[in-house]
Every structure is written in C-alpha cells, then in structure tokens.
C-alpha positions as CSV (number, residue, x, y, z in Angstrom):
1,M,67.7,5.0,169.0
2,I,70.3,7.8,169.2
3,D,71.5,6.9,165.7
4,Q,67.9,7.3,164.4
5,F,67.6,10.5,166.4
6,L,70.7,12.1,164.8
7,R,69.6,11.1,161.3
8,Y,66.8,13.7,161.4
9,M,69.2,16.5,162.5
10,P,70.8,18.8,159.9
11,E,74.6,18.2,159.6
12,R,75.4,21.9,160.2
13,Y,74.2,21.8,163.8
14,S,76.2,20.3,166.7
15,P,74.6,17.1,168.1
16,I,75.7,17.8,171.7
17,P,72.9,20.1,172.8
18,V,70.4,17.8,171.1
19,L,71.8,14.8,172.9
20,I,71.5,16.6,176.2
21,L,67.9,17.2,175.5
22,L,67.4,13.6,174.5
23,I,68.9,12.4,177.8
24,L,66.6,14.7,179.8
25,F,63.6,13.3,177.9
26,L,64.7,9.8,178.6
27,F,64.6,10.5,182.3
28,A,61.4,12.3,182.2
29,G,58.2,10.6,183.5
30,C,56.3,8.7,180.8
31,R,52.8,9.6,182.0
32,N,51.1,12.1,184.2
33,N,47.5,11.9,185.4
34,A,46.2,15.3,184.1
35,I,42.4,15.5,184.3
36,D,41.2,18.6,182.5
37,D,38.0,19.5,180.6
38,F,38.3,21.1,177.2
39,S,34.5,21.1,176.5
40,D,34.3,24.8,177.5
41,T,36.7,25.8,174.7
42,S,36.2,26.3,170.9
43,F,39.0,26.5,168.3
44,E,38.6,26.7,164.6
45,L,41.4,24.7,162.9
46,I,42.2,23.5,159.4
47,N,43.3,20.0,158.5
48,Q,45.8,18.8,155.9
49,N,43.0,18.7,153.3
50,G,42.1,22.3,153.8
51,E,38.9,21.4,155.7
52,T,37.8,23.5,158.6
53,V,37.2,21.6,161.9
54,H,36.2,22.8,165.3
55,F,37.9,21.5,168.5
56,P,36.5,19.9,170.5
57,D,33.0,19.8,169.1
58,D,33.9,17.9,165.9
59,F,35.9,15.3,167.8
60,E,33.5,14.5,170.6
61,G,32.2,10.9,170.8
62,A,35.5,9.1,170.4
63,P,38.9,9.2,172.3
64,M,41.7,11.3,170.8
65,V,45.4,10.7,170.8
66,M,46.9,14.1,170.2
67,G,50.5,15.1,169.6
68,F,52.2,18.5,168.9
69,I,54.8,19.0,166.2
70,Y,56.3,21.2,163.6
71,T,57.5,19.9,160.2
72,N,60.9,21.7,160.3
73,C,61.8,20.0,163.6
74,P,65.3,18.5,163.4
75,D,64.8,16.0,166.2
76,I,61.9,14.8,168.4
77,C,58.9,15.7,166.3
78,S,59.6,12.7,164.0
79,F,59.4,10.4,167.1
80,I,56.2,12.0,168.3
81,T,54.6,11.5,164.9
82,A,55.8,7.9,164.6
83,N,54.5,7.2,168.2
84,V,51.0,8.4,167.2
85,R,51.2,6.3,164.1
86,N,52.4,3.2,166.0
87,V,49.6,3.4,168.5
88,Y,47.2,3.1,165.6
89,R,49.1,0.3,163.9
90,Q,49.5,-1.8,167.1
91,M,45.9,-1.4,168.3
92,E,43.6,-4.4,167.6
93,N,40.6,-2.1,167.1
94,P,41.7,1.4,166.3
95,D,38.5,2.4,164.4
96,N,36.9,4.2,167.3
97,V,40.0,6.3,168.1
98,Q,41.0,9.6,166.5
99,F,44.7,10.4,165.9
100,I,45.6,14.1,165.7
101,L,48.8,16.1,165.3
102,V,48.7,19.9,165.7
103,T,51.5,22.2,164.5
104,F,52.7,25.1,166.6
105,D,54.5,26.6,163.6
106,P,51.5,27.8,161.5
107,Q,53.5,30.3,159.5
108,R,55.4,27.5,157.7
109,D,53.1,24.6,158.3
110,T,50.3,25.3,155.9
111,P,47.7,22.5,155.1
112,E,49.7,21.7,151.9
113,V,53.0,21.3,154.0
114,L,51.2,19.2,156.6
115,K,49.7,17.0,153.8
116,K,53.2,16.3,152.4
117,Y,54.5,15.6,156.0
118,A,51.6,13.2,156.6
119,Q,52.3,11.4,153.4
120,S,55.9,10.9,154.4
121,F,54.7,8.9,157.4
122,E,52.0,7.1,155.5
123,M,49.4,9.0,157.6
124,D,47.5,11.0,155.0
125,Q,44.4,9.0,155.5
126,E,41.6,8.5,158.1
127,P,41.7,8.4,161.1
128,F,44.7,10.8,161.1
129,Q,44.3,14.6,161.0
130,F,47.1,17.1,160.9
131,L,45.9,20.5,162.0
132,T,46.9,24.2,161.7
133,A,45.2,27.6,162.0
134,D,46.1,31.3,162.0
135,S,48.9,32.3,164.4
136,S,46.6,33.8,167.0
137,T,44.4,30.7,167.2
138,I,47.4,28.3,167.4
139,A,49.0,30.4,170.2
140,S,45.7,30.2,172.2
141,F,45.4,26.5,171.5
142,M,48.9,25.7,172.6
143,E,48.4,27.8,175.7
144,R,45.3,25.8,176.5
145,M,47.1,22.6,176.0
146,S,50.1,23.7,178.1
147,V,52.5,23.3,175.1
148,R,55.5,25.7,175.4
149,T,57.6,26.8,172.5
150,Q,60.6,29.1,172.3
151,E,62.7,30.1,169.3
152,S,66.2,28.5,169.7
153,Y,67.9,29.5,166.5
154,S,67.3,32.0,163.7
155,E,69.2,33.0,160.6
156,E,68.3,35.4,157.8
157,L,69.4,34.2,154.4
158,D,70.8,36.3,151.6
159,N,67.4,36.2,149.7
160,G,65.6,37.6,152.7
161,D,64.1,34.3,153.9
162,R,64.4,33.4,157.5
163,I,65.0,29.9,158.9
164,Y,64.5,29.1,162.6
165,F,64.1,26.2,165.0
166,L,62.0,25.9,168.1
167,N,62.5,24.4,171.5
168,H,59.1,22.9,172.6
169,S,57.2,20.7,174.9
170,D,57.4,17.0,174.1
171,K,54.0,15.5,174.7
172,I,51.1,13.4,173.5
173,L,47.7,13.8,175.2
174,L,45.0,11.2,175.7
175,I,41.6,12.9,175.6
176,D,38.4,10.9,176.2
177,E,35.1,11.0,174.2
178,D,33.8,13.8,176.4
179,S,36.8,16.1,175.6
180,R,38.4,15.5,179.0
181,L,42.2,15.2,179.2
182,I,43.0,11.8,180.8
183,F,46.8,11.5,180.5
184,D,49.7,13.7,179.5
185,Y,52.6,11.5,178.1
186,G,56.2,12.2,177.2
187,G,55.5,12.3,173.5
188,S,58.7,11.0,171.9
189,M,59.6,8.4,174.5
190,T,56.4,6.8,175.8
191,S,55.8,3.2,174.6
192,P,52.8,2.9,172.3
193,N,51.8,-0.1,174.4
194,L,51.2,2.2,177.5
195,I,49.0,4.5,175.5
196,I,47.1,1.5,174.1
197,E,46.6,0.1,177.6
198,D,45.1,3.4,178.7
199,L,42.9,3.6,175.6
200,Q,41.5,0.2,176.4
201,K,40.4,1.4,179.9
202,L,38.3,4.2,178.5
C-alpha cells in the first residue's frame, strides 16, 4: 500500500512528511457514529457535467456515500476516490445508493477538470457525481461537513501561475435517505466492506 501511496506523490517532494501522515491515518479510528441532520441546509453545487444540483434536496430519497477531495492532491485523495468507487463495485445492489465526491479546491477544480478526474477512475457515469461550486459556497459546505483544509505548500512560477497543496480532513460520510449523517469514516483507510455493511442496515 505504501508503494501505491508514493506513486501519486510528485518526485520533487520528500516522502517523509507524507509517510508520517499515512501512519497517523492508519492508527485513526475507521468509523465514528456521527448523527447530524443536513435537511435544514441548502447548497447550490455544480456537477462534472456542468449541471446545477441542490444539496440535500436533489439527493433525498436514497443513501449517499460522500467523499471530499481535490484533483491536485499528491496522496490520499486518490485512495478516497478509489474507496468510494470500490463500495459501488463491491455492492450486490448499488442502484439505490448515490456516490458523491466534492472538491474543496474550487479555484482549480472546475466541472471540466472534475470530469477528466472522474474519467481517470472510470467514474464519469451514474451513480457518481463530482461536485464543485464558487469558493464561498464550497467554504460554507466544508464547514458544515466539518472538513478542514489548510495550505501546506505554495510556489509562484516564473509565468505568474501559483501551485499549492493542501492538508485536509480524510473522510467519507454515510448520509441516509433523509439527509441525516449516520457515519463518519476515515476516508482513505476504511474498508469498503465496512461501509457496505452499514449501507445494508439502512
């Protein structure tokens, strides 16, 4: 697993801090009971096809498996994305479940960028949705979901462009058909089987 993890990290960055983070995640709890109700919120988001959706109204009626990523992530976001995909692939009947990934880097993760990212994981199809919005909406959404981000590295290039990386929460949420948060998982390290077992209980 560590070899796979390092494959996603640019060669110019030292693997030591990343490995320390990986070890911390390995020892983190896989699942927390986290009952919360999102039905009193309303967020206008955009999916990878450029279509406007409203959370939670457009998603009520079926459980949601929701992860949080950004496409320039050098490490755990690939594992979070793959975990969401693997829950779908390993379920016997995934048709009544929604699979959602939301970026916390809306400046770079436009719908077009998210679509290419989804295609790279063979997830640019129903029931997957990759969501973004304007920066203010995403900031409010992440605060409501208790997703924390902090810029960890920034560099301005000679052409004036800026590259940066983010430290961030590692989580996948299980939300029921009534927009209630049921479980909060360690996103990159939780076994898909555990999430599937919890889905089957809903």
